[in-house]
C-alpha positions in Angstrom: 0.0 0.0 0.0 2.9 2.4 0.8 4.4 1.7 -2.7 1.0 2.4 -4.3 0.6 5.7 -2.4 4.1 6.7 -3.4 3.3 6.1 -7.1 0.1 8.1 -6.9 1.9 11.0 -5.3 4.6 10.8 -8.0 1.9 11.0 -10.7 0.4 14.1 -9.1 3.9 15.7 -8.9 4.6 14.8 -12.6 1.3 16.3 -13.8 1.9 19.5 -11.7 5.4 19.9 -13.2 4.0 19.4 -16.7 1.4 22.1 -16.2 4.0 24.6 -15.0 6.8 23.8 -17.4 4.8 24.5 -20.6 7.4 24.6 -23.4 10.0 22.6 -21.5 7.8 19.5 -20.9 6.6 17.0 -23.4 2.8 16.9 -23.8 0.9 14.3 -21.6 -0.8 11.8 -23.9 -3.2 8.9 -23.2 -0.3 6.5 -23.9 1.7 8.1 -21.1 -1.1 7.8 -18.6 -1.7 4.2 -19.7 1.9 3.2 -19.2 2.1 4.8 -15.8 -1.2 3.0 -14.7 0.2 -0.3 -15.8 3.3 0.3 -13.7 1.1 1.0 -10.7 -0.9 -2.2 -11.3 2.3 -4.2 -11.4 3.4 -2.7 -8.1 -0.1 -3.6 -6.6 0.1 -7.2 -7.9 3.5 -7.6 -6.3 2.1 -6.4 -3.0 -0.6 -9.2 -2.8 1.5 -12.1 -4.0 1.1 -15.0 -1.5 4.1 -15.5 0.6 5.5 -19.1 0.7 4.9 -20.9 4.0 5.7 -24.3 5.5 2.5 -26.2 6.4 2.3 -28.0 9.7 0.7 -31.4 8.9 -0.4 -33.9 11.5 -1.3 -37.5 10.7 -2.7 -40.2 12.9 -0.7 -43.5 13.1 -2.5 -46.4 11.4 -4.6 -46.6 8.2 -5.5 -42.8 8.3 -1.8 -41.9 8.2 -0.6 -44.4 5.5 -1.5 -42.0 2.6 1.1 -39.5 3.8 4.0 -41.9 4.0 5.4 -41.4 0.5 4.9 -37.6 0.8 6.9 -37.5 4.0 9.7 -39.3 2.4 9.7 -37.1 -0.6 9.6 -34.0 1.6 12.6 -35.2 3.6 14.5 -35.9 0.3 13.9 -32.3 -0.9 11.8 -33.5 -3.8 8.8 -31.2 -3.1 8.5 -27.5 -3.8 6.0 -26.9 -1.0 7.5 -27.1 2.5 6.0 -29.3 5.2 6.5 -30.0 8.9 5.1 -33.5 9.6 4.0 -34.9 13.0 2.7 -38.4 13.5 0.4 -38.7 16.5 -0.8 -41.8 18.3 -4.0 -40.5 19.8 -6.8 -38.5 18.0 -7.2 -36.1 20.9 -3.6 -34.9 20.4 -4.4 -33.9 16.9 -7.7 -32.3 17.8 -5.9 -30.1 20.4 -3.4 -29.0 17.7 -6.1 -28.1 15.3 -8.1 -26.1 17.9 -5.0 -24.1 19.1 -3.8 -23.5 15.6 -0.6 -25.6 15.7 -1.9 -27.9 13.0 -2.6 -26.4 9.6 -3.7 -29.7 8.0 -4.5 -33.0 9.6 -5.5 -36.6 8.8 -8.3 -37.7 11.1 -11.4 -39.9 11.2 -14.3 -38.4 9.4 -16.7 -38.4 12.3 -14.0 -36.7 14.4 -13.7 -34.1 11.7 -17.4 -33.5 12.1 -17.0 -33.0 15.8 -14.1 -30.6 15.3 -16.1 -28.6 12.8 -18.9 -28.1 15.4 -16.5 -27.4 18.2 -14.6 -24.8 16.2 -17.9 -23.3 14.9 -17.1 -24.2 11.3 -13.4 -23.5 11.6 -12.2 -26.4 9.4 -12.9 -27.8 5.9 -12.6 -31.3 4.6 -10.3 -31.3 1.6 -10.8 -35.0 0.7 -11.4 -38.5 2.0 -8.2 -40.6 2.3 -9.5 -43.9 3.7 -12.6 -45.9 3.1 -13.5 -48.8 5.4 -10.8 -50.9 7.0 -13.0 -53.4 8.7 -13.0 -57.1 7.7 -14.8 -60.2 9.0 -12.3 -63.0 9.7 -12.8 -66.7 10.2 -10.5 -69.7 10.7 -12.5 -71.6 8.1 -14.9 -69.6 5.9 -18.5 -70.4 6.6 -19.8 -66.9 6.0 -20.2 -65.8 2.4 -23.0 -63.3 2.8 -24.1 -61.1 5.7 -27.2 -63.3 6.1 -24.8 -66.2 6.9 -23.9 -64.3 10.1 -27.2 -65.4 11.7 -26.6 -67.4 14.8 -22.9 -66.5 14.8 -20.8 -64.9 17.6 -19.0 -61.8 16.4 -16.1 -60.5 18.3 -15.1 -56.9 17.7 -14.0 -53.6 19.5 -15.3 -50.1 19.4 -18.5 -50.4 21.4 -20.3 -47.0 21.2 -18.1 -45.9 18.3 -17.9 -46.3 14.6 -17.3 -50.1 14.5 -20.6 -50.7 16.4 -22.6 -48.4 14.2 -21.2 -49.8 11.0 -21.8 -53.4 12.0 -25.4 -52.7 13.2 -26.2 -50.7 10.0 -25.0 -53.5 7.7 -26.8 -56.2 9.8 -30.1 -54.4 9.8 -29.8 -53.5 6.1 -29.5 -57.3 5.5 -32.5 -58.2 7.6 -30.7 -59.2 10.8 -31.4 -57.8 14.3 -28.1 -57.1 16.1 -29.7 -57.9 19.4 -31.4 -61.2 18.6 -30.0 -62.7 15.4 -26.3 -62.6 16.3 -24.2 -62.4 19.5 -21.8 -59.5 19.6 -19.0 -59.6 22.1 -17.1 -56.3 22.4 -13.4 -56.2 23.5 -11.9 -53.1 25.1 -9.0 -53.0 22.7 -8.1 -54.3 19.3 -5.1 -56.2 20.7 -7.6 -58.4 22.6 -9.0 -59.8 19.4 -5.7 -61.5 18.6 -6.4 -64.3 21.1 -10.1 -64.9 20.2 -9.5 -67.8 17.8 -7.4 -69.7 20.3 -10.4 -69.6 22.7 -13.2 -69.9 20.1 -12.1 -71.4 16.7 -15.7 -71.0 15.3 -15.9 -67.3 16.1 -16.1 -64.5 13.6 -13.9 -61.5 14.3 -14.5 -58.0 12.9 -11.3 -56.1 13.1 -9.6 -53.1 11.3 -6.5 -53.5 9.2 -3.6 -53.7 9.9 -4.8 -55.4 13.1 -6.9 -57.8 11.0 -3.8 -58.5 8.8 -1.7 -59.3 11.9 -4.4 -61.8 13.1 -4.4 -63.4 9.7 -0.6 -63.7 9.6 -0.4 -65.2 13.1 -3.5 -67.5 13.0 -4.0 -68.4 9.4 -7.5 -66.8 9.4 -9.1 -65.7 6.2 -11.4 -62.8 5.2 -15.0 -63.7 4.9 -16.5 -60.3 4.4 -15.2 -56.9 3.4 -17.3 -54.4 5.3 -16.6 -51.6 2.8 -18.2 -53.7 0.0 -21.0 -54.8 2.3 -21.8 -51.1 3.1 -21.8 -50.2 -0.6 -24.2 -53.1 -1.4 -26.9 -51.7 0.9 -26.3 -47.9 0.6 -27.0 -45.9 -2.5 -26.4 -42.5 -1.0 -23.2 -43.0 1.0 -19.9 -44.8 1.2 -18.0 -46.1 4.2 -15.6 -43.1 4.4 -13.7 -43.4 7.6 -10.6 -41.1 7.2 -10.2 -37.7 5.8 -7.9 -34.6 5.4 -9.0 -31.4 7.0 -7.5 -27.9 6.8 -8.0 -24.9 9.1 -10.1 -22.3 7.2 -7.6 -19.5 8.1 -4.9 -21.4 6.3 -7.1 -22.2 3.3 -8.2 -18.6 2.9 -4.7 -17.0 3.4 -2.6 -19.6 1.6 -4.7 -21.2 -1.2 -1.6 -21.9 -3.4 0.1 -23.8 -0.5 -3.1 -25.9 0.1 -3.4 -26.6 -3.6 0.2 -27.8 -3.7 -0.5 -30.0 -0.7 -3.5 -31.6 -2.4 -1.4 -32.4 -5.5 1.5 -33.8 -3.4 -0.9 -35.9 -1.3 -2.7 -37.3 -4.4 0.7 -38.5 -5.7 1.5 -40.0 -2.3 -1.8 -41.9 -2.3 -1.1 -43.2 -5.8 2.3 -44.4 -4.8 0.9 -46.2 -1.8 -1.5 -48.2 -4.0 1.1 -49.0 -6.7 4.1 -49.7 -4.5 3.0 -51.1 -1.1 6.5 -52.4 -0.4 8.2 -49.0 -0.5 5.3 -47.4 1.2 5.5 -50.0 4.0 9.1 -49.2 4.5 8.2 -45.5 4.9 5.4 -46.4 7.3 7.8 -48.1 9.6 10.4 -45.3 9.3 7.9 -42.6 10.3 6.0 -44.7 12.9 2.7 -44.9 11.0 2.7 -48.7 11.2 5.1 -50.6 13.5 6.6 -53.0 10.9 7.2 -52.6 7.2 6.2 -56.2 6.4 2.9 -55.7 8.2 2.2 -52.4 6.5 3.1 -53.8 3.1 0.6 -56.7 3.5 -2.1 -54.5 5.0 -2.1 -51.7 2.5 -4.2 -53.4 -0.1 -6.9 -54.0 2.5 -6.9 -50.5 3.9 -8.7 -48.8 1.0 -6.4 -45.9 0.7 -8.1 -43.4 -1.7 -8.3 -39.7 -2.5 -11.9 -38.7 -3.1 -12.6 -35.0 -3.5 -15.2 -32.5 -4.7 -18.9 -33.4 -5.2 -18.3 -37.1 -5.0 -16.7 -36.7 -1.6 -19.4 -34.4 -0.4 -22.3 -36.6 -1.4 -20.9 -39.9 -0.1 -19.4 -38.5 3.1 -22.5 -36.5 4.1 -24.5 -39.7 3.6 -22.2 -41.7 5.8 -22.3 -39.0 8.6 -26.1 -39.0 8.4 -26.1 -42.8 9.1 -23.8 -42.2 12.1 -26.0 -39.3 13.3 -29.1 -41.5 13.2 -27.3 -44.2 15.2 -25.9 -41.7 17.8 -25.9 -37.9 17.2 -23.0 -37.6 19.6 -20.8 -39.6 17.2 -20.7 -36.7 14.8 -20.8 -33.9 17.3 -24.5 -33.5 17.7 -25.4 -32.6 14.2 -24.5 -33.3 10.5 -22.2 -30.5 9.2 -23.4 -27.9 6.7 -22.2 -27.7 3.1 -19.3 -25.4 4.1 -17.8 -28.4 5.8 -16.8 -29.8 2.3 -14.2 -28.3 0.0 -15.7 -28.2 -3.5 -13.5 -26.1 -5.8 -15.3 -24.1 -8.4 
């Protein structure tokens, strides 16, 4: 602004000198004014140019963080033009705190948690895209379940009572004509780690577990996948998809640094593609950055983790439908209400 005012003052001075100098000054033409105006416009453009920043990116260990592994490696190798500071967190609450206090510019978190943060911050974040679909699988030692209807009379062991796994399981059961309270027996474990010993105690059990936990159980017990809950959800829902993980950005960052956010989205999309085309390398990066404990486990689990990059109208339609299902199961699971349209980033 100071440069612009200086230029305008200079113009006034020039015109005053021209008026007084008469024979000594050259006549002022439309071309002279146009050239000077263009110079002022150039100065103004320079003033509003977006300053480069380093984005503080937080990711959650486990499936939600896998999509960033290749991007983190590329950033450390100096292969990316946009600068990033990555942090891997073990607990969702840690990331929520960083978003709320402004330490996190961008974060990878569960979709229903993003909905809660949106409400808590009074619309202070936006979902850029969905990075993880469903990661839940039904496991058996010997496959007897080929359809959801085959679960009738079975005992299903899982974790996540009062959270997404329960809501997802009950939704799929009901959509297939099964009553969760009478047609099956559901045993909830406190932690995923407790599911690892279920088959030793009950070989005929069915386990619903998230990958890479499910992958680890398969490796150690020889169990097989009977049902992919992501596919089962898709089979009964026309208006939603099982979208469990997403990338959010603080609106202040999105508004003030749109070019940096656009660069992130491009870099992240490339990282997702690399994860799906080269699980082995991605698995190594996952171990390096503490996203998954062991490279071998990550490599084997990645194909089952449904790592994706869904954006725009498709993301908005399918994610809003998923959050609506969770809201109907338990309003508190999404923060008390389904977010407004401003929750979703849909570029024009």
